[in-house]
N, C-alpha and C positions, 0 to 999 in steps of 0.2 A: 684419887680415882680419876681415870681418864675419861675424856668426853668422847662420844662416838656419834657419828652421823652418817646417814646414807647418801644424801644429796650434797652437791657442792655448796659450800657456805664458808663464812669466815672462820678461821681458826680462833681458838679462845685467846684472850689477851695473854701475853707472856706471864708466867708465873715468876715468883721471886727466885732468883738464882741462889744456889748454896755455893759456898766457897769452893773452887776447884772444879765444879761441874760445868759441862759443855752441853748446850742445847742444840739440837739439829732438827732439820726437816728434810724429808726425802720420801721415796717410794720403796716399800717393802715388796710390792708386787706390781707388774705391768700387765695390762689387759691386752689380749689379742696378738701377742708376740710369742713365738716359741721360745722356750728356754733351751739350755744346752742338752736336756734330755728329750726335747720334743713335746713337752707339755705346753698347752696354751691355756691360760686363764680366762674365762668368759667375764665380761663386765657383770657385776652384780653377785659374783660367786661368794662374796663375804657378807651379803646383805643380812642373812639370818644370823650369822655369827656376831656381827656389830650390834644387832638388836638385843641379843641376850646379855644379861648382866655378867660381870666378873671381869677381873683384871687380866690383861695380856702381858706377860713378863717380857722385859727387854733383856735378852741374854747375849753372851759372847760365843760365837762360833757354834750355835745351836747345842750348847751344853746346858743342860737342865738346871744344874746347881750353880751356874756362873751368871747370876743376875747382876747386870752392871749399871742398872738405872731404872728409870720409870718412864712409861709412855703417858704422855699427856693428852694426846689427840690421835684418833684413828678414823679415817673416813674413806669412803670410795668417791672417786671423781671420774671424769671421763678417761683418765690416763691409767689409774690403778688404785692400789691401796696406799693412801698418803698416811704418813706418820710424823708426828711431832713428838720428840722425846728428850729427856735429860739424862746424860751419862754421868753417874755419880762416882763410879770406880775410877780412882786417880789414874791408873795406867791406860785404861780404855779412853778416859777423857783426853789424855795427851795425844794419843793415836788419832782419835777422830778430830779433835781440835787442830792438830797439825797436818791433817789431810793424808795421813799414812794408811788409815783404814776408812774406806768410804762405801763399801758394799753393804747391802742390806738383803735380807732373806726372811723367811717365815717358816715355822713349823705348822703342819696342818694334818687333818684327817679328811679324806674325800667322803662327801655325803652323796655326791652325784657327779658322774663323768660319762663321756662317750668316747669311743675310739674309732678312728678312721684313718686309713693311709699311713699307719705307723705312728700316728700322733694321738695324744690323748687331750681332749678338751675338758678342762675342770670346770663344772657347772656350778657346784655348790660345795663349799669347804667349811670345816670347823677350823678356827684359828686357834693355834696352841701357843705360839710364841713368835715374837719378832726378834731377829738376830742382827747384830753387827758382824759382818763376815769379811774376810780378806778376798774371797773369790765367789761371788754370788752365782748361783745357777742361772739367773736371769741377768745378763750383763747391764740391762738398763735399770736395774733395782739399785739405786745409789742414794747416798746423802747428797742433797743439792745445795744446802745452806747449813752453815754453822754459826752460832752466836759467839762471837761479839759482834753485834750489829747484823747478824745473819748474812755474812758475806757469801758470795756465790762460790760454789766448788765445781762448777761445770766448764 
């Protein structure tokens, strides 16, 4: 089960790594910045989703049946939706660990939004999944650190 928190806080202590897995930290969503489609996520948009119980799967390229690992920690901070996860799938772990795939994204359902000037502000969202992707809709949604030693990827 992953931990969830609303406010900024210390992430949980690293869990024991399984052989071949890669742990990473990054942002699946970034607040206040338009994505390639013009959507802007308001800070706090995930607050209710993070309060609700249930696992959020870590999947490959938004494919529902392609679970590649587990999310250990999800939280909102001033920047966005921060994720710490472990990639267990061998191929995905090699790609993330080698820096070949560093995009993040998320699947969602809109609970509340507003539109103005051709842009949509996402105010409240249900979080369906977090994805490792080659080409994120939000260019700033990236893996920022990869374990061994959580080396920087920026």
